N, C-alpha and C positions, 0 to 999 in steps of 0.2 A: 748662326742658325736662329731662326725666329722662335719665339717662346712657345707659340701654339704647336709647332712641329716637335719641340722637345717634350711638351706635355703629352702630345699624341703618342710619341714613341714610348714614353713611360706607361701610359694607359694600355697600349697594345701589349707591351711586355707583361704587365700585371695580368691582363686578360688571358694571355697564352698560358701563363704559369698557373693561375687559379682554375681555369677551365680545361687545362690540358688540350688546348685548342690547336687545330691545324692552321696553316697559313690561309687556306681557303675559307675556313669558318671565321677566322679573325677578319679577313677582308670583307666578308659579307656583313659581319656584326658592325663594323665601323664604316661601311659604305665606301671603301677605298679599294684600290687594286691589290692583287697579290704581290706585285712588284714593289709597291709602296710599303706593304707590311714587311717584306723581306729587307728592303733598304733601311727601314726604321730600326729593325731589330739588329741587323748585322753591322751597319755602318754608323748610323746616327746615335743609337743607344750606347754603342761602345765608347763614344766620346763623352756622353752625358753620365752614364752609370755603368761601368764595366762589370760590376758584380751582377746587376740585374740582367744585363745583356747575356752574361754567361748562363744564368738560370734559364732564360727564355730560349737560348740556343740549344740547351740540353733537351728541353721539351720538344722543340722542332726537330732535332736530330732523331729522337725516338720516333716521333710521328712519321718522319721521312723513311725510317727503316721499316716501319710497319705498313706503309701505304699500299704495297702490293697485296697484302693480306686483306685490307679493307676493300680494295678494288675487286678482289676475287669473291669476297662475301657479297658485295653489292651485285655482281653479275649473277651469282648463284640465286640470290633473292629475286632478282628480276625474272629469271627463267622459272623459278618455282611459282611465282605469282602468275606468270603467263600460262603455265600448265594448269593451275587451279581454275582459271577462268576460261580455259579451252582455246587459247590462241597458240598456234604452232609457230 
């Protein structure tokens, strides 16, 4: 594995852990795809630093279990905003 990929995987994991970030937020922050974030954290990082991979995976698992709640809140906010400005 190339060194820049290893460095990116470690940076991604640290970002996820420190910011409690989702895959989507992380991908946007680093300018890469969600698939790359997932592969870096689940596959590549496991070979480089299994402990860090486990920590990042725990954050992502919590985020995944809560995503339906965030989606519902976003939809609610969307319709509240539309109601406030008079769009039906």
